[in-house]
C-alpha positions as CSV (number, residue, x, y, z in Angstrom):
1,M,110.3,105.9,98.9
2,K,109.8,108.6,96.6
3,Y,106.3,108.6,94.9
4,G,106.1,109.7,91.3
5,T,102.7,110.2,89.7
6,L,101.9,107.7,86.7
7,S,100.7,108.4,83.7
8,C,99.3,107.2,80.3
9,D,102.7,106.5,79.0
10,D,104.2,104.7,81.9
11,V,101.1,102.5,82.5
12,P,99.3,100.7,79.8
13,M,95.9,100.7,80.3
14,A,92.3,100.2,78.9
15,T,89.4,102.1,80.7
16,S,85.7,102.4,80.6
17,I,83.4,104.7,82.7
18,R,83.0,102.4,85.3
19,S,86.3,100.6,85.3
20,L,90.1,101.0,84.6
21,N,92.7,98.5,83.9
22,L,96.3,99.2,84.6
23,L,99.4,97.1,84.1
24,L,101.8,98.0,86.8
25,S,105.4,96.6,86.4
26,S,106.9,96.8,89.7
27,A,106.3,97.4,93.3
28,G,106.9,100.7,93.0
29,E,104.5,101.6,90.3
30,T,102.1,99.8,92.7
31,E,103.0,102.1,95.3
32,S,102.5,105.0,93.1
33,F,99.2,104.2,91.9
34,G,98.2,103.8,95.8
35,Y,100.0,107.2,96.1
36,T,97.7,108.6,93.7
37,I,94.6,107.3,94.9
38,G,95.5,108.7,98.4
39,R,95.9,111.9,97.1
40,L,92.4,111.8,95.7
41,L,90.5,110.7,98.7
42,H,88.3,112.9,100.4
43,R,86.8,111.0,103.3
44,G,84.7,107.9,103.8
45,E,85.5,106.1,100.9
46,V,85.8,102.3,100.9
47,L,88.2,100.6,99.0
48,A,87.9,96.9,98.5
49,L,91.1,95.3,97.8
50,I,91.4,91.7,96.1
51,G,94.1,89.4,95.0
52,E,96.2,86.3,95.7
53,L,98.8,86.4,98.5
54,G,102.0,88.4,97.4
55,A,99.7,90.3,94.6
56,G,100.4,93.9,96.2
57,K,97.5,94.5,98.1
58,T,99.7,95.9,101.0
59,A,102.2,97.7,98.8
60,L,99.1,99.9,97.5
61,V,97.7,100.6,100.9
62,R,101.4,101.7,101.5
63,G,101.1,104.3,98.8
64,I,97.8,105.3,99.7
65,V,98.8,106.0,103.3
66,A,101.7,108.2,102.0
67,G,99.1,109.9,99.7
68,L,97.2,110.7,102.8
69,D,100.3,112.2,104.2
70,A,100.7,109.6,106.9
71,S,104.2,107.4,107.6
72,A,103.8,104.8,104.9
73,A,107.0,103.1,106.5
74,S,104.8,102.0,109.2
75,V,102.5,100.2,107.0
76,T,102.6,96.4,107.2
77,S,100.5,93.6,106.3
78,P,97.3,93.5,109.4
79,T,96.9,90.0,108.9
80,F,97.6,88.9,112.6
81,L,96.3,92.2,114.2
82,I,93.5,92.4,111.6
83,V,93.3,96.6,111.9
84,H,95.8,99.0,111.7
85,E,94.8,102.9,111.7
86,Y,96.9,105.7,110.4
87,R,96.3,109.3,110.6
88,G,97.2,111.7,108.1
89,R,95.4,114.3,106.2
90,L,92.3,111.9,106.6
91,P,92.2,108.7,109.2
92,I,92.4,105.5,107.5
93,A,91.7,102.1,108.9
94,H,93.5,99.2,107.2
95,I,91.9,95.8,107.6
96,D,92.9,92.1,106.7
97,L,90.1,89.7,106.6
98,Y,92.3,86.8,105.5
99,R,92.4,85.2,108.6
100,L,88.7,85.5,109.7
101,Q,86.6,82.2,108.8
102,R,82.8,83.1,110.1
103,L,80.7,86.1,109.8
104,E,80.6,86.5,113.3
105,E,84.1,87.3,113.8
106,T,84.1,90.4,111.6
107,E,81.2,91.7,114.0
108,S,84.1,91.3,117.0
109,I,86.5,93.7,115.3
110,G,83.7,96.5,114.8
111,L,84.0,96.0,110.9
112,A,80.7,98.2,110.5
113,D,81.7,100.9,112.9
114,Y,84.7,102.1,110.3
115,F,82.4,102.8,107.7
116,T,81.9,106.2,108.5
117,E,81.7,109.9,106.6
118,E,85.1,110.8,108.3
119,T,87.1,107.5,107.8
120,V,88.6,106.1,104.5
121,V,88.8,102.2,104.9
122,A,90.9,99.8,102.9
123,I,90.0,96.0,103.1
124,E,92.5,93.4,102.2
125,W,90.7,89.9,100.9
126,A,87.6,92.2,100.7
127,D,86.3,89.2,98.6
128,R,86.1,86.9,102.0
129,F,82.6,88.7,103.0
130,P,81.6,90.9,100.1
131,Q,77.8,90.9,101.9
132,L,79.6,93.0,104.7
133,L,80.9,95.8,102.1
134,P,78.9,98.9,101.5
135,E,77.5,99.0,98.1
136,D,79.4,102.2,97.2
137,R,82.9,101.1,96.8
138,L,85.7,101.1,94.8
139,E,87.1,97.4,94.0
140,V,91.0,97.2,93.0
141,K,91.6,93.6,91.9
142,I,95.2,92.6,91.8
143,A,96.7,89.6,89.9
144,H,99.9,88.3,89.3
145,R,101.2,88.8,85.6
146,T,104.9,87.6,85.9
147,R,107.0,87.9,89.2
148,T,107.1,91.5,89.3
149,T,104.3,92.7,86.9
150,R,100.8,92.8,88.3
151,R,97.4,93.4,86.5
152,A,95.1,95.6,88.3
153,R,91.6,96.1,87.9
154,V,89.7,98.9,89.2
155,E,85.8,98.7,89.4
156,A,83.6,101.8,90.6
157,R,80.4,100.4,92.5
158,G,78.4,103.6,93.3
159,P,78.1,107.0,93.0
160,R,81.2,108.1,95.3
161,S,83.3,105.6,94.0
162,R,82.3,106.9,90.5
163,L,83.4,110.4,91.4
164,L,86.9,108.8,92.9
165,L,87.3,106.9,90.0
166,A,86.9,109.8,87.3
167,R,89.5,111.9,89.7
168,I,91.6,109.1,89.4
169,K,91.6,109.0,85.6
170,K,92.0,112.4,85.4
171,M,95.0,112.5,87.2
172,I,96.8,109.3,85.5
173,C,95.7,110.0,82.1
174,P,94.5,113.7,81.7
175,V,92.4,114.6,78.4
176,P,94.4,117.1,76.3
177,R,93.0,120.6,76.8
178,S,92.5,121.1,72.8
179,A,91.7,117.6,71.7
180,G,90.9,118.6,68.1
181,P,92.0,117.2,64.8
182,R,96.0,117.8,64.1
183,H,98.2,117.9,61.0
184,R,101.0,115.1,61.1
185,D,103.4,117.8,62.3
186,G,101.6,118.3,65.5
187,R,99.9,121.9,64.5
188,K,95.6,122.3,64.7
189,T,93.5,121.7,61.6
190,S,91.2,124.7,61.1
191,P,87.4,123.6,60.8
192,R,86.0,124.1,57.0
């Protein structure tokens, strides 16, 4: 898949300092949004992915993996294996907590061992065991709006994730260099 970058014109959204709301009108836009995130990751970030079955969590991870210059074609839901690891510009652990029922089961997969300064971690069904997640994480909640359209709410929880969210916003909706008042024909007005 060819990944494009999203822009304010492509994706209707609302934003605040700690959150971003997006309307993603296709699986391709969901992957492109993931690609944007992947391009902006540094290392050690935790992405908590929340949403019902078929909401687009794995499509988002496919884009993130591509944005990290790893093979997105090999990305599948790790529901049965629980953890997939991919190597690109940065290592990423793709974890799925859907099948886990008890807290003890998360210990058997070594979940806490993935929270390092070196590895990016993307956790599907992160809301199943929120007590195990680091306080500093970027939460991405994806919900069905129509058959093909998704609503995504991105929330920064901590200083590292706020920096990541700021980079995402800057990439998706950059502020014009000269944001002064303008005439109707587009020319800048002079201060009086």
